[in-house]
KEFI-76840 format. One record per residue (C-alpha): residue in one letter; x, y, z. Coordinates in pm, whole numbers. Layout:
BEGIN
A  X  Y  Z
...
//
This chain:
BEGIN
P  10514  11112  13745
E  10593  11477  13688
E  10500  11464  13318
Q  10151  11334  13395
Y  10106  11602  13659
F  10182  11880  13408
I  9949  11721  13151
M  9670  11714  13408
K  9728  12077  13507
W  9737  12189  13143
T  9409  12005  13079
E  9250  12188  13372
V  9368  12522  13231
L  9221  12441  12889
F  8894  12332  13050
D  8869  12658  13247
L  8938  12863  12933
G  8673  12674  12741
H  8423  12717  13023
E  8487  13094  13034
A  8448  13122  12655
L  8119  12931  12668
A  7987  13149  12949
G  8079  13462  12750
T  7900  13331  12444
R  7588  13261  12649
R  7595  13615  12787
N  7620  13756  12436
V  7328  13541  12317
D  7116  13654  12614
F  7202  14017  12540
L  7106  13981  12172
E  6778  13810  12265
E  6697  14094  12506
L  6785  14354  12242
R  6570  14172  11988
T  6273  14170  12226
R  6312  14541  12295
L  6326  14624  11924
I  6009  14425  11855
A  5841  14597  12150
D  5939  14937  12007
V  5795  14845  11666
V  5473  14704  11812
T  5412  15008  12034
G  5489  15252  11751
K  5807  15394  11900
L  6018  15275  11607
D  5911  15340  11248
V  6050  15052  11045
R  5991  15236  10717
E  6196  15533  10833
V  6482  15307  10942
A  6469  15110  10617
A  6488  15432  10414
R  6822  15515  10578
L  6979  15179  10500
P  7229  15170  10212
E  7112  14993  9901
E  7271  14657  9833
P  7481  14654  9514
V  7336  14443  9235
P  7592  14179  9132
D  7699  14179  8769
P  7561  13888  8569
E  7814  13616  8500
P  7924  13598  8135
D  7812  13297  7937
P  8082  13032  7917
A  8270  13034  7589
P  8192  12738  7359
P  8467  12478  7319
A  8713  12549  7040
H  8697  12199  6887
T  8429  11936  6890
E  8423  11598  6733
E  8201  11556  6427
K  8017  11254  6561
A  7921  11444  6878
A  7780  11744  6689
P  7427  11610  6626
A  7374  11535  6994
A  7500  11881  7092
V  7269  12048  6840
E  6977  11842  6970
R  7049  11944  7330
R  7064  12314  7234
S  6735  12281  7050
D  6568  12123  7353
E  6709  12392  7584
A  6590  12668  7353
D  6238  12521  7347
S  6225  12501  7726
G  6381  12845  7783
E  6663  12700  7995
R  7034  12760  7980
P  7286  12479  8007
G  7377  12411  8367
S  7119  12661  8498
A  6964  12438  8761
D  6816  12645  9042
P  7045  12641  9348
P  6885  12540  9676
S  6719  12832  9853
T  6919  12965  10147
A  6681  13248  10239
A  6601  13264  10608
R  6243  13195  10704
P  6065  13523  10792
E  5944  13588  11142
L  5579  13630  11233
V  5504  13906  11483
L  5146  13949  11609
A  5031  14211  11857
L  4733  14310  12067
H  4668  14609  12291
V  4477  14643  12615
T  4391  15009  12664
A  4217  15207  12935
P  3881  15366  12851
E  3917  15690  12655
G  4081  15957  12868
G  4171  15709  13142
A  4485  15530  13255
F  4588  15215  13437
E  4753  15257  13776
G  5071  15067  13849
G  4959  14864  14148
A  4640  14730  13989
L  4808  14672  13653
F  5110  14486  13791
S  4891  14268  14012
A  4666  14184  13717
L  4963  14094  13497
E  5101  13861  13762
E  4759  13704  13820
C  4750  13630  13446
G  5078  13440  13477
L  5320  13706  13353
R  5649  13782  13524
F  5862  14096  13515
G  6198  14023  13351
D  6442  14089  13068
G  6416  14422  12890
G  6216  14579  13173
I  5889  14426  13049
F  5665  14134  13145
H  5689  13786  12988
Y  5466  13480  12979
H  5678  13164  12997
R  5600  12806  12914
P  5440  12647  13222
D  5667  12343  13194
G  5991  12532  13131
E  6238  12759  13306
E  6183  13134  13307
T  6440  13206  13036
Q  6418  13409  12716
S  6400  13091  12507
G  6086  12981  12694
V  5885  13299  12636
L  5549  13256  12461
F  5468  13628  12447
S  5557  13954  12621
V  5383  14268  12744
A  5532  14617  12702
N  5424  14963  12810
M  5259  15170  12535
L  5447  15478  12654
E  5814  15542  12586
P  6051  15380  12649
G  5815  15082  12662
T  5937  14951  12997
F  5778  14917  13341
E  5922  15031  13671
A  5800  14722  13853
E  5970  14791  14187
G  5854  15078  14402
A  5640  15242  14133
E  5299  15098  14217
R  5173  15434  14348
T  5315  15666  14081
F  5317  15458  13762
T  5033  15511  13514
T  4988  15421  13148
P  4705  15445  12893
G  4764  15086  12789
V  4993  14792  12725
A  5097  14599  12415
L  5102  14219  12405
F  5320  14070  12132
M  5449  13731  12022
R  5698  13623  11761
A  5739  13297  11577
P  5926  13074  11550
G  5933  13062  11927
A  5893  12837  12228
A  5575  12678  12087
P  5378  12664  11760
A  5257  13007  11648
R  4889  12910  11677
E  4937  12790  12035
M  5120  13108  12137
L  4856  13329  11974
E  4566  13148  12141
K  4732  13189  12480
M  4798  13557  12412
L  4435  13615  12310
L  4309  13441  12624
T  4546  13639  12846
A  4444  13968  12681
Q  4081  13887  12762
Q  4165  13801  13123
L  4377  14114  13164
A  4108  14339  13016
E  3851  14196  13257
R  4078  14250  13557
V  4172  14611  13482
G  3853  14721  13305
G  4030  14775  12974
E  3948  14736  12607
I  4118  14490  12370
R  4246  14635  12043
D  4432  14484  11750
G  4785  14561  11630
R  4659  14883  11465
R  4492  14986  11792
Q  4146  14939  11647
P  3875  14763  11852
L  3932  14389  11821
C  3664  14219  11612
E  3599  13859  11508
A  3738  13922  11160
A  4067  14049  11303
I  4092  13750  11537
Q  4030  13508  11252
E  4290  13681  11035
M  4551  13645  11311
L  4462  13278  11365
D  4487  13212  10991
R  4830  13378  10973
A  4955  13175  11269
T  4822  12850  11119
S  4978  12927  10781
F  5310  13005  10948
D  5307  12671  11132
R  5244  12495  10801
G  5529  12683  10637
A  5307  12863  10387
P  5481  13142  10191
G  5384  13496  10277
S  5277  13409  10631
G  5551  13614  10801
A  5533  13961  10943
//
């Protein structure tokens, strides 16, 4: 009947509206993920000084301490000894009545680890050779204008990225199309962040292996996050941080 027809049409309209809202939300999430990747790339390559940005942030107001609750006006005599005993125990233990620690709601910190592959001193990588080497190492040009290494068993989406590679020169991006003959750079930055598409240790090991393969292909040098020559001690420190992060150890974030 006519009533059922209108109900069906109205349901279709609601479905279309919901589908459009969901698609918009997904676009916003993709945009934020891309922006996040670009910001990390800027920090890793030294284009963004986190300390300078933090100094410009407004200080958070310190909340006023809550006043102690007023004691009850009247208490029964037979309950007094128990109350006195409880106060004595609390005084000995240094606790206040009802001061149980609330559950922690602090967000888990991120772990960001970086490596650099640089050309020999005074040299530069040419676009054609560099782009070919990156692709041979399994990286693909994508979001943010940089290269990404995706999970072999997953789709090439931002959520499946194990680590990324950015240009060391501003603005940190690559002109992957039509720039093979004119593009040059003194080096690239490889960076990963956890939590991510795999355990931190697994992502780091893959990034270390890829950095070695890339350096061999382009004749570059591997350096750590501070752009110092990569040594065994630095590698072990990074592996330890990644392992601690996977285990949830405090202080293992960036």
